[in-house]
C-alpha positions in Angstrom: -18.8 39.8 -43.8 -16.8 38.4 -40.8 -14.5 35.5 -41.5 -14.8 32.4 -39.4 -11.8 31.8 -37.1 -10.2 28.5 -38.0 -8.7 26.8 -35.0 -5.8 24.5 -35.9 -5.5 21.8 -33.3 -2.0 20.2 -32.9 -2.1 16.5 -33.7 -0.9 14.7 -30.6 -0.5 11.2 -29.0 -0.7 10.6 -25.3 1.2 7.9 -23.4 0.9 6.3 -20.0 2.0 3.2 -18.2 0.4 0.4 -16.1 2.4 -0.2 -12.9 1.9 -1.9 -9.6 0.5 1.3 -8.2 -1.6 2.2 -11.2 -3.9 -0.5 -12.8 -5.5 -0.3 -16.3 -8.7 1.2 -15.0 -6.8 4.0 -13.2 -4.6 4.6 -16.2 -7.8 5.0 -18.4 -9.1 7.6 -16.0 -5.8 9.5 -16.0 -5.6 9.4 -19.8 -9.2 10.6 -20.2 -8.2 13.6 -18.0 -5.0 14.1 -20.0 -7.0 14.1 -23.2 -9.3 16.8 -21.8 -6.2 18.8 -20.7 -4.8 18.4 -24.3 -8.0 19.6 -25.8 -8.0 22.6 -23.4 -4.4 23.4 -24.5 -5.4 23.3 -28.2 -4.5 19.7 -29.1 -6.3 16.8 -30.8 -5.5 13.3 -29.5 -5.0 11.0 -32.4 -4.0 7.9 -30.4 -3.2 6.6 -26.9 -0.3 4.3 -26.1 0.1 2.3 -22.9 2.5 -0.3 -21.6 2.6 -2.6 -18.6 5.9 -2.1 -16.6 7.1 -2.6 -13.1 8.6 0.8 -13.1 9.3 3.5 -15.8 12.5 3.0 -17.9 15.0 5.5 -16.4 16.4 6.3 -19.9 13.3 6.5 -22.1 10.3 6.0 -19.7 8.9 3.3 -22.1 10.5 0.1 -23.1 12.6 -0.1 -26.3 10.0 -1.9 -28.4 7.1 0.5 -27.4 9.2 3.6 -28.0 10.0 2.3 -31.5 6.3 1.6 -32.1 5.5 5.2 -31.1 8.3 6.5 -33.3 6.9 4.7 -36.4 3.3 5.9 -35.7 4.2 9.6 -35.3 6.2 9.5 -38.6 3.4 7.8 -40.5 0.6 10.1 -39.1 2.7 13.3 -39.0 2.2 13.8 -35.3 3.7 17.0 -33.9 3.5 16.5 -30.2 3.8 13.6 -27.8 2.4 14.0 -24.2 3.3 11.7 -21.3 0.9 11.3 -18.4 3.7 11.3 -15.8 6.5 13.8 -15.1 9.6 13.1 -17.1 13.1 13.6 -15.7 15.3 16.0 -17.7 17.4 13.1 -19.1 14.3 11.1 -20.1 12.9 14.1 -21.9 16.2 14.7 -23.7 16.5 11.0 -24.8 12.9 10.7 -25.9 13.1 13.9 -28.0 16.2 12.5 -29.8 14.4 9.2 -30.6 11.0 10.7 -31.6 12.3 13.9 -33.2 9.2 15.9 -32.2 7.9 18.0 -29.3 7.8 16.0 -26.1 5.8 17.2 -23.1 4.8 15.7 -19.8 1.6 16.3 -17.7 3.4 19.1 -15.7 4.5 20.9 -18.8 1.0 20.7 -20.3 -0.7 22.1 -17.2 1.9 24.9 -17.0 1.1 25.7 -20.7 -2.7 25.9 -19.9 -2.0 28.1 -16.9 0.1 30.4 -19.2 -2.8 30.6 -21.7 -5.4 31.3 -19.0 -3.4 33.9 -16.9 -5.1 37.3 -17.3 -3.8 39.5 -14.5 -0.2 40.6 -13.9 -0.2 38.6 -10.7 -1.3 35.3 -12.3 1.2 35.8 -15.2 4.0 36.3 -12.6 3.1 33.1 -10.7 2.9 31.0 -13.9 6.2 32.4 -15.2 7.9 31.5 -11.9 6.5 28.0 -12.1 7.7 27.7 -15.7 11.2 28.9 -14.9 11.5 26.5 -12.0 10.4 23.7 -14.3 12.8 24.8 -17.1 16.0 25.3 -15.1 17.0 21.6 -14.7 16.0 20.9 -18.4 18.1 23.6 -20.1 20.9 21.2 -21.2 18.4 19.2 -23.2 17.4 22.2 -25.2 20.9 22.9 -26.6 20.7 20.3 -29.3 22.3 22.5 -32.0 25.5 22.5 -30.0 25.6 18.7 -29.9 26.0 18.5 -33.6 29.4 20.3 -33.4 32.5 18.2 -33.6 35.5 18.7 -31.4 38.6 20.6 -32.7 40.3 24.0 -32.5 38.0 26.8 -31.4 35.1 24.4 -30.7 36.0 23.0 -27.3 33.6 24.0 -24.5 31.4 26.7 -25.9 28.2 24.7 -25.4 28.7 24.3 -21.7 29.5 28.0 -21.4 26.4 29.0 -23.2 24.2 26.7 -21.1 25.7 28.1 -17.9 25.0 31.6 -19.2 21.4 30.7 -19.7 21.1 29.0 -16.4 22.3 32.2 -14.7 19.7 34.2 -16.7 16.9 31.8 -15.6 18.1 31.9 -11.9 18.2 35.7 -12.0 14.7 35.7 -13.5 13.4 33.3 -10.7 14.9 35.6 -8.0 13.3 38.7 -9.7 9.9 37.0 -10.0 10.0 35.9 -6.3 10.7 39.4 -5.3 7.8 40.7 -7.5 5.4 38.1 -5.9 6.5 39.1 -2.4 5.6 42.7 -3.2 2.2 41.7 -4.6 1.6 39.4 -1.6 2.1 42.4 0.7 -0.4 44.4 -1.3 -2.9 41.5 -1.3 -2.4 41.0 2.4 -3.3 44.7 3.0 -6.3 44.3 0.8 -7.5 41.3 2.8 -6.9 43.2 6.0 -9.0 46.1 4.7 -12.0 43.9 4.2 -12.7 44.2 7.9 -14.2 41.6 10.0 -16.7 40.2 7.5 -17.1 36.4 7.4 -15.1 34.9 4.5 -16.3 32.0 2.5 -14.1 30.2 -0.1 -15.2 28.0 -3.0 -12.8 25.1 -3.4 -12.9 22.0 -5.5 -11.5 20.1 -8.5 -11.2 21.9 -11.8 -14.3 22.2 -13.9 -16.9 21.3 -11.2 -18.9 24.5 -11.5 -17.4 26.8 -8.9 -17.5 29.8 -11.1 -21.1 29.1 -12.2 -22.1 28.8 -8.5 -20.3 32.1 -7.8 -22.2 33.8 -10.6 -25.6 32.5 -9.3 -25.1 33.3 -5.6 -23.3 36.7 -6.1 -25.2 37.8 -9.2 -21.9 38.6 -10.9 -20.3 37.6 -14.2 -17.2 35.5 -13.4 -15.8 33.8 -16.6 -17.2 30.3 -17.1 -16.2 27.7 -19.7 -16.4 23.9 -20.0 -12.6 23.6 -20.0 -10.1 22.8 -17.3 -8.7 25.8 -15.3 -11.1 28.4 -16.8 -10.5 30.4 -13.6 -6.9 31.2 -12.4 -7.3 34.5 -10.7 -9.1 34.5 -7.3 -12.3 36.5 -7.5 -13.8 38.0 -4.4 -17.4 39.3 -4.2 -19.5 40.7 -1.4 -22.6 38.5 -1.2 -25.8 39.2 0.8 -28.2 36.3 1.6 -31.4 37.7 3.2 -29.8 40.6 5.1 -26.5 38.9 6.0 -23.4 40.1 4.1 -20.2 38.0 3.7 -17.3 37.7 1.3 -17.2 34.9 -1.2 -14.0 33.9 -3.1 -13.7 31.7 -6.2 -10.3 30.0 -6.2 -8.2 28.1 -8.8 -9.4 24.5 -9.4 -7.3 21.6 -8.2 -6.3 18.5 -10.2 -4.7 15.1 -9.6 -0.9 15.1 -10.0 -0.8 18.9 -9.6 2.8 20.1 -10.3 4.7 21.0 -7.2 6.0 24.1 -8.9 2.4 25.4 -9.2 1.5 24.7 -5.6 4.6 26.7 -4.6 4.0 29.7 -6.9 0.2 29.8 -6.3 0.6 29.6 -2.5 -0.4 33.3 -2.2 -3.5 32.7 -4.3 -4.4 29.8 -1.9 -4.1 32.3 1.0 -7.8 33.1 0.3 -8.5 29.5 1.3 -6.2 29.6 4.3 -7.9 32.8 5.6 -11.4 31.7 4.9 -13.8 31.0 7.9 -15.9 28.5 5.9 -15.1 26.3 2.9 -17.7 25.3 0.3 -16.2 22.1 -1.3 -17.9 21.9 -4.7 -18.0 18.4 -6.2 -19.2 17.3 -9.7 -21.3 14.3 -8.7 -22.0 13.5 -12.4 -18.3 12.7 -12.9 -17.4 9.0 -12.7 -14.3 9.7 -10.6 -15.8 12.3 -8.2 -14.6 10.3 -5.1 -11.0 10.5 -6.4 -11.5 14.2 -7.0 -12.6 14.7 -3.4 -9.5 12.9 -2.1 -7.2 15.0 -4.3 -8.8 18.3 -3.1 -8.6 17.1 0.6 -4.9 16.2 0.1 -4.1 19.7 -1.3 -6.1 21.3 1.6 -4.0 19.2 3.9 -0.8 20.4 2.2 -1.8 24.1 2.7 -2.9 23.3 6.3 -6.6 24.1 5.7 -8.1 20.7 6.2 -9.3 21.5 9.7 -11.7 24.3 8.5 -15.5 24.0 8.7 -16.6 22.6 5.3 -19.9 22.2 3.6 -19.9 19.6 0.8 -21.8 20.9 -2.2 -22.5 18.1 -4.7 -23.2 20.0 -7.9 -24.5 18.9 -11.4 -27.3 16.6 -10.1 -29.1 17.4 -13.3 -26.3 15.6 -15.3 -26.0 12.6 -12.8 -26.6 9.2 -14.4 -25.8 5.9 -12.7 -24.9 2.6 -14.5 -27.8 0.2 -14.7 -27.5 -3.6 -14.4 -30.1 -5.4 -16.6 -32.2 -8.0 -14.8 -30.9 -10.8 -17.0 -27.2 -9.7 -16.5 -25.7 -12.2 -14.1 -22.1 -11.4 -14.8 -21.7 -7.7 -14.0 -20.8 -7.1 -10.3 -22.5 -4.2 -8.6 -20.2 -1.2 -7.7 -20.4 2.4 -6.6 -21.0 3.4 -10.2 -24.5 1.7 -10.0 -25.6 3.8 -7.0 -28.6 6.1 -7.5 -28.5 9.6 -6.1 -30.6 8.5 -3.1 -28.3 5.5 -2.5 -25.3 7.8 -2.5 -26.9 9.9 0.2 -27.1 6.9 2.5 -23.4 6.0 2.0 -20.3 7.8 3.5 -22.1 11.1 2.5 -24.4 10.7 5.4 -21.4 10.7 7.7 -20.7 14.3 7.0 -24.1 15.2 8.5 -27.2 16.7 6.9 -26.1 20.2 7.7 -22.8 19.6 5.8 -24.0 18.0 2.6 -26.0 19.6 -0.2 -27.2 18.3 -3.6 -27.7 21.0 -6.1 -27.6 22.1 -9.8 -26.1 25.5 -10.1 -27.1 25.8 -13.8 -30.8 25.0 -13.1 -30.9 26.5 -9.6 -32.2 23.1 -8.3 -32.4 23.0 -4.5 -30.9 26.5 -4.5 -33.1 27.7 -1.7 -31.8 24.9 0.6 -28.3 25.9 -0.4 -28.9 29.6 0.5 -30.4 28.5 3.8 -27.5 26.3 4.8 -24.8 28.8 3.8 -26.8 31.6 5.7 -27.0 29.5 8.9 -23.3 28.6 8.8 -22.2 32.2 8.1 -24.6 33.5 10.8 -23.2 31.0 13.4 -19.6 32.2 12.7 -20.7 35.9 12.8 -22.6 35.6 16.1 -19.6 33.8 17.6 -17.5 36.8 16.6 -20.1 39.5 17.5 -22.5 38.0 20.1 -24.7 41.2 20.2 -25.5 40.9 16.5 -27.7 37.9 16.8 -30.7 40.2 16.9 -29.7 41.7 13.5 -29.5 38.3 11.8 -32.3 36.0 12.9 -33.0 32.4 11.7 -33.2 32.1 7.9 -37.0 31.7 7.8 -37.4 34.8 10.0 -34.8 37.0 8.2 -36.0 39.5 5.6 -34.6 39.8 2.1 -32.6 43.0 1.7 -34.6 44.0 -1.4 -37.9 43.6 0.6 -37.0 46.3 3.1 
């Protein structure tokens, strides 16, 4: 008889602050996302802490009273990990660890940990390790707590600093080695991309956990790993897809997230080359998520950072089967109407209508709802690019309604 695997979740608390740039509502959104990230990494959030501040305390991030409150709580409830929503400076992390006497992480560290768990191929593992080393380098001094307990005296002067410097040199050497390794793999991948010929390239982009891999599986009839967790896909998957009789290449890329660590953008630049070299982007959006407009802004910002915001894009609003709007009761005279009360039809008449009917789709990848319309729009967009590249091929690929399915031939 097979034994059931028991998963032991780490007991954690998460912490964020309300500032001039981040109100309570925004903080709640970020902490919801941080809780999902914690669950993905293998943690169970026991409590959330928040504090109103003009700016984070440069020494301990939180105020003295709040950090004491957190300290008492983690001792009483036997909490093993504390996670902060914002990136901590090396000195803040060191000071907080001393006060709380437990594992202290920030959002960046947590995302890096999830990436390390999810990395399957040698290339993804190399990229994640590079990002981890770059994050670790300025924080090494805080990790040598055993040396701080030593008192001065004969034979004990200076060994700590020497040991830290030795470690710093090891990490720097490792970073240089990983960068060289990535350069080599980049050359190989660039050759692979060149060998794909002149086929039209389409890339799926979007926030993490919006259904890109599910859509990839449905359209390409392949089996890309899918899971309802953040960053289920790290490695770029490329598949040849044929709609009717028109072939093109479809790539599924790593999902984006708000406050994405700069180390990851740097180390994953080569993975994002699939986006840079794509002829058409399918920007997948989870319309059932309350903050999908924020997600769109985050993805657009990252596309701008990697100089791909000018590319032809089709907005694919996915998960319409899960979409639910907030309803105001007739006798409710207090609640103000906001975007959250919009129905799907009302959404279509807002800013979404500005992207044009040809550039906006509303589908459910899981239920294949409106999937024929999706196929048609992708076919027409790819055909237009292909004919521009090869004018004589317009007879091979007629309009969608006139084209013949490959299997029907």
